[in-house]
Every structure is written in structure tokens, then in C-alpha cells.
N, C-alpha and C positions, 0 to 999 in steps of 0.2 A: 236377566242376562241372556243374550241370544247366542253367544259364542263360547266355545270351550277355550281355556287358556292354552297357549303354546308354551310348553315347558322346556322343550329342547328341539334343536334342529340337527338333522343328519344329512349334510350336503356332501357330494362327492369331490371335495376339495381338501387340501391339506389343512388340518386344524392349526390355528396359530395359538389360541388360548380359549379357555372356557371360564368366564368370570361368573360372579354371582348372578348376573342378569344377562350379559351379552355372550353370544357365541361368535368368535372371530375366526375368519378363514384367511389363509395365506394365498394371495394371488400374485405374489412376486413383489413388484414395487408398490403395489397397493394392497389394502386389506378390505375384506367384506365384513362389516359389523352388523350383526343381527340381534336386535333386542327381543328377547323372549318375554314371556309374561311372569317369569319368576320374580319373587320379591324376597328381600332379606332384611333381617334386623338383628342387631347384636352379633353380627358376623355369621349368622346362621340363615340358610335358605329355607324358607317355609315349604312344607310339603305341597300346599296348594298354590297355584298362581292366581293372578288377578286378570280376568279376561280383558284383552285389548291393552294391557298396560304397556307392552313393548311398543305398540303403535303410538300411544300417547307420549311416552318418553322420547321416541324418535322425532315425532313431529314438533314437540315443544323444544327439544334441543335444536332442531333445524331452524325454528323461528328465531331462537336466540343467537345461533351462529350468524344468521343473516342480519340481525339487529345490532351486532357488535363487531362486524367485520372491519369497520373503520378504526376500531381500537387495536385489534390484533388479528392477523390471518388465522384461519382455522383449517382443520384437516380435511374438510369435505372436498370430494372430487365429483360425486354424483349422488343425487337423492332419489331419483326415479329409476325403477327397474328398466324402463325403456332405454335409459342412458347407460346401463351397465353393459359389460362385455356380453357378447352373444351367448357365451357358455352358461350364463346365469339365467337367461330368459326362460328355459324350461321350468324354472323354480319360482316363476313370477308370483304365483298365488301364495306361496309361503313367505316370500320376501316383501311383497308390496306393503308399503306404509311403515315397515318396521326395520328396514335395512338401509345402510348407506355405504357407498364406496369411498374410502378415505386414503390419504397419503400414509405411507409407512414412515414412521419416525422412530427416533431413539427416545423413548419416554424418560422424562426426568423423574428421579426417585423422590419426588416431593408432592405432597398435597398442599395446594395454596388455598388456605381457608381465610375467609373474611367474615367477621362478626360485627353486626350493627346493633344487636340487642342482646340482653342477658338471658341465655337459655341453655338447655342441655347440659353438657359436661362443664361448660363455662360457668353456669349458675352454681353447680356443686363446688367448683374450685373457689369461686368468689365467696360463697358462704363460709368456706373453711378458712380463707386467709386474705380475702380482699383482692385477689388477682385472678386474671384469666390467662392461661398459658404463660404465666410468669409476668404478665403486664399488670402493673398496679393500677387499679381503678378507684374512682372516688367512693367514699363510704356511703352507705344508705341506699344503694341501688336495690330495686325490687325485681322479682321474677318478671321477665318479658319487658323490662324497661329499656328504652333506647339509650345506647351508650353515648357519651359526649361526642365521640366521632368513631367511625368504623375502625376496627383494629385488624391487623394482618397477623394471623397465627398459624404458621406453617407446621406441617407434620411430615414424618417420613411415611412412605408407602411400604406397607408390609405385606408379603405374600400370604402370611398366615397371621390370624389374630388382629388385634386393634392396631391402627396407625398410632404412631408415637409423636406427641407434640414436642416440638423443638423450638429453640429461640431463632430469631432472625439471623443472629450472628452464626449460629450453628448451620443454618441453611446456606449461608454464604460460604462457609467452609466446605460444604458438599458440592455446590454448583458453581462457586466462584463469586467474587464480590460484584462484578459488573452485572452478571446474569441474575444474581439474587435481587439486586435493586430493580432490574427490569421486571422480574416476576412479581415483586411486591407492587410496583406502580401499576402494572397492567391489571393485576387482580383487583386492586382498589378501584380502578377505572371501570372494569367490568361490573363490579358490584354496584357502583354508583349508577350505571346505566340500567341495571336491573331494578334498583330501587325506584328510579324515575318512571320506567315504563309500568312497573307493577302498581305504583301508586295511582296511575291513571285508570287502573282497572279495579280499584277498591281492595287491593291487597298489599301487605307489607312483606318485604323480603328481609327476613330476620338474619339469616346467615347462609353461606354457600361455600362450595369448594370447587376449585378448578385444577385441571391437570394440563401439563404442557409437554411438548416433544420437540426435538430438533431434527430437521432434515439433514441430509448428508452435507449440504452446502452451509450448514449452520443456521439456517432460517428457523425462527421460533414460531410454533403453531400451538394454539389451544386445541386440545384433543378430547376424546372420549365423549363427554356430555357437558352442556352448559346450562345452568339455572333450571334444571328439571326438578320435579318434586321428589326425586330420589336423592339428588345431590344438594338440595336446598331446603330451607325452612320457610314456608309461606303461611302467613296468618291473614285472616279476614280483618280488614282495617276498622270497620264500624264497631264491632264488639271488643276491640283491643283495649285493655286496661292494664297498666302496670300493676303487678302484684297478683295477677290471675293468669292461669295457663290459657292462652288464646285458642279459639277454634282454628284448626289448621287445614291446609289443602295439600298435605304432603304425607310422608311416611310416619309422622309423629303419632297419628291415630293408631297405627299398628303397634308402635313402641309402647304407647300408653296401655293398650290392651294386654300386651305381653307382660308389662310391669305389674298388672293386676293379678296375674296368675300366681298362685301360692306354691304350685307343684312343678315349676320349671326353673331350672338353675341357669338359664341362658347358655346352655351347652347343647351341641347337637346330640340327638336329633331334636329339631324344633317341633312344637306341638301342632296338631291339626288346627286349622282356622275354621271357626263356625261360618256358615254361609252368610249370616248377617254382617259379620266383620268384613268378609270379602266384598260384599256388595257396597258397604259403606266406603271402603278404601277406593273402589272403582269410581264411585260417585264423586268423591273428592278430587281424584285425579282428572276426571272428565270436567268438573267445574273449573279447575285451574286452566285446563287446555282451552275450554270455551271462552274464557276471559281474554285469551290472546288470539282468538279467532282461529284456533287450530282444530282441524278435523282428524279423522282416523285414517284417511287415505294418503 
């Protein structure tokens, strides 16, 4: 590795929020989103970052924003520092490749999750009762098996702790009937596009999540990130076999490592990551980015 991870930014602009990965600054009608190299799992930020991870996330998300803009508008205003306001130009070295200027929206309090394969928490629920987020599935499905059709499984967005899975009906109670159906249909269409383009590159898009926001005029935008290895589960297609945990190009490698630790209870503080784990995560993220022709600039 030739670079040190960027774990935090300190820019002379009002802070809007600091997430697990992104530092967001308030520029008035617009926001500056900067993806750091922080990485989290089980709602804990790891002590070490993954070099260049923020650039990878930003460029992969930008690829997908461009590849799905015919399905739903997105929050992007500018993706290159040269197109940012002049006040940001002195910080070009810190921002280049890992920052975007976006529309300010009213974020909806819903995670729009789409699952096409049996994995993660869905696998655990299915093993216990034959359902995934309360949706009854056929018996006999195995780990990593493709579902008969993709399912939409929304969740609430929680400021602290895990998001909470909710029914589609409950989501409609929160955001309204008409908007609820729009979010479901758009999420399924975004997932289908992701599946299509990923398959052309030898990978399977197992599941993913989307976030949406409303402009002042009521316009709906997809926001935050789209189909990145932080928000999605990507598997290598060739070795994929139902019943076996597939090789992944996402955060699952980190989760699997943390699950193997006997002395960590998934509560902060998170344990230190060995160098070989950091390097392997970076390699997988770079592999995924390369398959979509995405660089680090």
C-alpha cells in the first residue's frame, strides 16, 4: 500500500454531519460529501482505515449514479473539484476523487433494501422460520441461493444502533401510500439494473440498500451512495454455489473476520485490524472498482 488512510477531514466550513464513513459539510443549498477511508461493521467504526477506500466508494457510486439516472434522478451537482465553488479549491488535494457536491434534500427515514439471494440476516431469519423480513419464502432454500424473485424489505433509519426491519405496509404508514409504492418500484428497478451490469462483469449483486430524499419542490432523488461495496453484497459469479458462502468483493470479508474473533462482543471499541486484513479488504474493493472501469481519480 502506497498511501495512508484518510480517517477524518477538518475543513473550514460548517459541519452538517459526520457519519460512519462520510464527513458532510453545509454549503447552504448544497452539501459537500467527503468519503473518508473509515470502515465500519456491526455499527462500529474500525480503528484503522482502508487506504483509498473513500475514493473507491465515491467513484463506484458516481458510476452507478450515471448508469441509473434514467430510472431516478440523483443528488449529484458536481463530481470534480474544478467544478466546485472557488472556496473549496484550496483543499483540492484532500478532496480530489473522494468528494461530491450534492443537492440538499429532506432525507426519508427509510432504508430501501432489495434482496435477490439468501444471505446475511435474511438467512438467519429464514433458518428460524422460513421468512425474510416477514415475507414467506419457499422451503428448502440454501445459503446464497437465488430467491424466486427479488424482494423489497424496507427498514427504518436509526441514528444509533441497528436499523429496524419493517413491513411494506408500515413503510407506507411512515412516508405515505403513493410515495411508498414509488420507492419500492424504483428500488426494484435500480437493483435490476445493478444485477444486469454486474453480471456482464462476472459478479452477482446479492442485495443492496438505497436512500432517498425530497427536494423543497417535492422532487424525489436517490442520495448518499448507490451500489457500492459498502451498501451492497457482491459475489464472484464463477465460484458461486448455493449452500456455500461465496467469495465476496464487499465488506463481508471484514464481517467474517470479526465473526471469527472470540474476544470481541461487537460493541465499541472495535478491535485493531491486522495489516493482512486491511490489505485484503482494499484488494477486493479495488477488484470491484476495476470491473466497472473505475479508477481512483
